[in-house]
C-alpha positions in Angstrom: 0.0 -0.1 0.1 1.2 3.4 -0.9 1.3 6.6 1.3 2.0 10.2 0.3 5.3 11.3 1.8 4.8 15.1 1.3 2.0 15.3 3.7 1.1 16.1 7.4 0.1 13.2 9.5 -1.5 13.5 13.0 0.7 11.9 15.7 -1.8 12.5 18.5 -3.5 14.9 20.8 -1.3 17.4 22.7 -2.6 16.2 26.0 -1.0 12.7 25.2 2.5 14.2 25.3 3.3 15.7 28.8 6.7 17.0 30.0 7.0 13.9 32.3 10.4 12.5 32.8 9.6 9.5 30.8 7.2 11.2 28.5 7.6 9.9 25.0 5.4 8.7 22.3 6.2 5.6 20.0 4.3 6.1 16.8 4.0 4.2 13.5 3.1 6.6 10.8 2.6 5.6 7.0 4.9 2.5 7.8 7.6 4.7 9.6 8.5 4.2 13.2 8.8 7.8 14.8 9.6 9.0 18.4 7.8 12.0 19.5 8.8 14.0 22.8 9.0 17.5 24.1 12.0 19.5 24.8 12.5 21.4 28.0 10.8 24.4 26.6 7.7 22.4 25.5 8.5 22.3 21.6 7.9 18.8 20.1 10.4 16.8 18.4 9.9 14.0 15.9 12.7 11.6 15.0 13.3 8.3 13.6 12.6 5.7 16.3 15.8 3.6 15.6 19.4 3.8 16.6 21.8 3.7 13.6 24.0 1.4 15.6 21.9 -1.8 15.8 18.3 -0.4 15.3 17.4 -0.4 18.9 14.2 1.6 19.6 14.9 5.0 20.8 11.6 5.1 22.4 12.9 2.7 24.9 15.6 5.3 25.8 16.0 8.0 28.3 15.3 11.7 28.0 18.3 13.9 29.0 17.6 17.4 28.8 16.4 18.0 25.0 18.3 14.7 24.0 17.6 11.2 23.8 20.0 8.5 25.0 19.8 5.0 23.4 19.6 2.5 26.3 21.2 -0.3 24.5 24.7 1.0 24.1 24.5 4.5 25.2 24.5 6.7 22.3 23.1 10.2 22.9 21.2 12.0 20.2 20.3 15.7 20.2 17.0 17.2 19.2 18.4 17.8 15.6 19.2 14.1 15.2 22.9 14.3 15.5 24.7 12.0 17.9 26.7 14.0 20.4 28.1 11.2 22.5 29.1 7.4 22.3 30.5 5.9 25.5 34.2 4.9 25.0 34.4 6.8 21.7 36.5 10.0 21.8 35.2 11.6 18.7 31.7 10.8 17.3 31.6 10.4 13.5 29.4 12.9 11.9 27.4 10.4 9.9 26.1 8.9 13.0 22.7 10.6 13.3 19.0 10.0 13.0 16.4 11.6 10.7 14.1 14.2 12.3 10.8 15.5 11.0 9.0 18.9 10.8 6.5 19.2 13.5 3.6 21.6 14.0 1.0 21.8 16.9 -2.4 23.1 15.7 -5.8 22.9 17.1 -4.4 20.5 19.8 -3.3 18.0 17.4 0.5 17.3 16.9 1.4 17.1 13.1 4.5 15.4 11.7 5.6 15.9 8.0 7.3 12.8 6.6 8.5 14.0 3.2 10.9 16.9 2.0 11.4 19.4 4.8 11.4 22.2 2.4 8.0 21.5 1.3 6.5 21.3 4.9 3.9 24.2 4.7 1.7 24.5 7.8 -1.1 25.9 5.4 -1.8 22.3 4.2 -2.7 21.2 7.7 -6.5 21.1 8.1 -8.4 23.8 10.2 -10.3 22.2 13.1 -12.0 23.0 16.3 -9.9 21.5 19.1 -10.4 21.4 22.9 -8.5 24.7 23.2 -11.1 26.6 21.2 -12.8 28.8 23.7 -16.0 29.2 21.7 -16.7 25.3 22.1 -16.8 22.8 24.9 -14.9 19.9 23.2 -14.2 16.4 24.4 -11.2 14.3 22.7 -11.0 10.7 22.3 -9.1 8.0 20.4 -9.4 4.5 19.0 -7.1 2.1 17.0 -8.7 0.3 14.2 -7.1 -2.6 12.3 -8.2 -1.7 8.8 -6.4 0.4 6.2 -6.8 4.0 5.8 -8.5 3.7 2.3 -11.2 1.8 3.9 -11.6 4.8 6.5 -11.6 7.3 3.7 -14.6 5.3 2.0 -16.3 5.0 5.1 -16.3 8.6 6.1 -16.9 9.9 2.5 -20.1 8.0 2.6 -22.5 8.8 5.6 -25.4 6.6 4.2 -23.8 3.7 6.1 -24.8 5.6 9.4 -28.4 4.5 8.9 -27.6 0.9 9.3 -24.0 0.5 11.0 -25.1 3.1 13.7 -28.8 2.4 13.9 -28.6 2.3 17.7 -26.2 5.4 18.1 -25.7 8.4 15.8 -28.1 7.5 12.9 -30.9 9.8 12.0 -33.3 6.9 10.9 -32.9 6.4 7.2 -32.2 10.2 6.5 -28.4 9.7 5.7 -29.1 6.5 3.6 -31.8 8.5 1.5 -29.8 11.7 1.2 -28.1 12.5 -2.1 -25.2 14.9 -1.1 -22.9 16.5 -3.6 -19.1 16.1 -3.4 -17.0 18.9 -4.6 -13.3 18.0 -5.3 -10.7 20.0 -3.6 -6.9 19.9 -4.3 -6.3 17.4 -1.4 -9.8 15.9 -0.8 -13.5 16.6 -1.1 -16.0 19.1 0.4 -19.6 17.8 1.1 -22.6 19.9 2.2 -26.1 18.7 2.6 -29.4 18.7 4.6 -31.7 16.3 6.0 -35.2 17.8 6.9 -38.0 16.6 9.4 -36.0 13.7 10.6 -35.7 11.9 13.9 -32.8 12.6 16.2 -30.1 10.1 16.9 -31.5 7.5 19.4 -28.6 8.2 21.9 -29.9 11.9 22.4 -33.7 11.4 21.9 -34.2 11.3 25.7 -32.9 14.9 25.9 -36.0 16.2 23.8 -39.8 16.0 23.8 -41.2 12.8 22.5 -41.6 12.9 18.7 -39.3 15.9 18.3 -38.4 16.2 14.7 -35.4 18.1 13.3 -33.5 19.6 10.2 -29.8 18.9 10.2 -26.9 20.3 8.2 -23.6 18.4 7.5 -20.8 20.5 6.4 -17.8 18.3 5.9 -14.3 18.8 4.7 -12.2 15.7 4.1 -8.6 15.7 3.1 -5.6 13.5 2.9 -4.6 11.3 4.6 -8.1 11.0 6.2 -8.8 14.2 8.1 -12.6 14.6 8.5 -13.9 18.0 9.8 -17.6 18.0 10.3 -19.6 21.3 11.2 -23.0 19.7 12.4 -26.0 21.9 13.2 -29.4 20.9 14.3 -32.7 22.9 14.3 -36.3 22.2 15.2 -38.0 21.0 12.1 -39.0 24.1 9.9 -40.9 24.6 6.7 -37.9 25.4 4.4 -37.4 22.9 1.8 -34.1 24.2 0.5 -31.3 26.3 2.0 -31.1 27.2 5.7 -33.6 25.8 8.0 -36.1 28.3 9.4 -36.5 26.3 12.7 -34.7 27.0 16.0 -31.1 26.2 16.4 -30.9 23.5 19.0 -27.2 22.4 18.3 -24.1 23.9 16.8 -21.1 21.6 17.0 -17.9 20.2 15.3 -16.7 16.8 15.1 -13.0 16.9 14.2 -11.4 13.6 13.2 -7.9 12.9 12.1 -7.2 9.2 11.0 -3.4 8.4 10.5 -2.4 5.2 8.7 0.0 3.1 10.9 0.8 0.7 8.0 -1.1 -1.2 5.3 -3.6 -2.8 7.8 -4.2 -0.4 10.7 -4.9 3.4 11.7 -4.7 5.5 14.7 -7.9 7.5 15.0 -8.0 10.9 16.9 -11.3 12.4 17.2 -13.5 14.8 19.2 -17.0 16.3 19.3 -17.5 19.8 20.6 -20.6 22.0 21.4 -20.8 25.8 21.0 -21.2 27.8 24.1 -24.4 29.1 22.4 -26.1 25.7 22.5 -24.2 23.9 25.4 -25.9 22.2 28.2 -24.1 20.7 31.2 -23.0 17.3 30.3 -23.9 17.5 26.6 -20.4 17.5 25.2 -19.7 14.4 27.3 -22.8 12.8 26.0 -21.8 13.5 22.5 -18.5 12.0 23.0 -19.8 8.9 24.5 -22.1 8.5 21.5 -19.1 8.8 19.2 -17.1 6.2 21.1 -19.9 3.8 20.8 -20.4 4.6 17.0 -16.7 4.2 16.3 -16.8 0.8 18.1 -19.5 -0.1 15.7 -17.3 1.2 12.8 -14.3 -0.8 14.2 -16.1 -4.0 13.9 -17.5 -3.3 10.5 -14.0 -2.1 9.0 -12.0 -4.8 10.5 -14.4 -7.5 9.2 -13.9 -5.8 5.7 -10.0 -5.8 6.1 -10.1 -9.6 6.8 -12.1 -10.2 3.8 -9.9 -7.9 1.6 -6.8 -9.9 2.9 -8.4 -13.2 2.1 -10.0 -12.3 -1.2 -7.5 -9.6 -2.7 -9.0 -10.3 -6.4 -12.7 -10.1 -5.4 -14.5 -7.7 -7.7 -16.8 -5.3 -5.7 -20.0 -4.1 -7.1 -21.2 -0.3 -7.0 -24.6 0.5 -5.9 -24.8 4.3 -6.9 -25.1 7.2 -4.6 -23.4 5.6 -1.5 -20.3 5.2 -3.8 -20.0 8.7 -5.2 -18.1 10.2 -2.2 -15.8 7.4 -1.7 -14.9 7.2 -5.5 -14.0 10.8 -5.5 -11.9 10.6 -2.4 -10.0 7.8 -3.3 -9.5 9.3 -6.7 -8.0 12.3 -5.2 -5.6 10.1 -3.0 -4.4 8.1 -6.0 -3.8 11.2 -8.1 -1.7 12.8 -5.4 0.4 9.8 -5.0 0.9 9.5 -8.6 1.9 13.0 -8.9 4.4 12.6 -6.2 5.9 9.5 -7.8 6.3 11.2 -11.2 8.0 14.1 -9.6 10.4 11.7 -7.6 11.1 9.9 -11.0 11.9 13.1 -12.8 14.1 14.3 -10.1 16.0 11.0 -10.1 16.5 11.2 -13.7 17.8 14.7 -13.7 20.3 13.9 -10.7 
């Protein structure tokens, strides 16, 4: 399975990386093992998680100031990746070093750039609403799913599955299954914006509203490589408008921000949140939404991992399209394929000119 190199990948939530004495994160991102830690000043460092001596895991090492000491044979690596000390060796050869990666913290996520450092443009990082945004009360969470990132992209680009996979949690009846959203292609993903009207609330929050309460809901979604999914989700009491903005009363203004990072060809790390605007917040509501999302992603985990097993067992199986449900996934997967092909062409041209 191929991954884009010149891209930002989420390495986790900022709260997962403290200034504790032994605080280090061992991550696997797009097939690369990466160590993430904070310098004494708080800045995040991302470096290759293997010592150049005998490939010991540096994540099993020890922090010494801003440096990391390999606890196999004691090599010490500075935050720039250069080895500064080898016990019993008077002069350290300059070539003994580990690769480091550009890092940015944004919206409470830690982002690592795997490719050419000169191309690491922070503007390419998706905009999100993190727990630090004071206009929203946001609860973060995490799950590992043993399925490849293309399955995750297809799943998130097609919310029609919600009506069935998430029938007992976040589904709004058959509303998502019957919707026919339009998907606009972006340079690194797709944009989806659609309404469902006069529909039931998801079952996990129906008890918070009067019996029979019906609503209008707007899904405004931006999905970008590798699988960053930002949903602005608004709910109104059911109005009379049949197109455009609902004329019902706003009852929920929220963001669900999700960053899915491929670990390898068969698993992903999934960092996600749900936040409620101060305007529509109620005590405990953000916690309830996060709990519902946790349950829903456990449902996704079972479905996607079942798909992954069958893909592995039947790699030549010919899947059959069914129409509207496949429109979003087809566009998103095409964007990913084109990005990877373009990067490969550029690398080939550079190699030919070298």
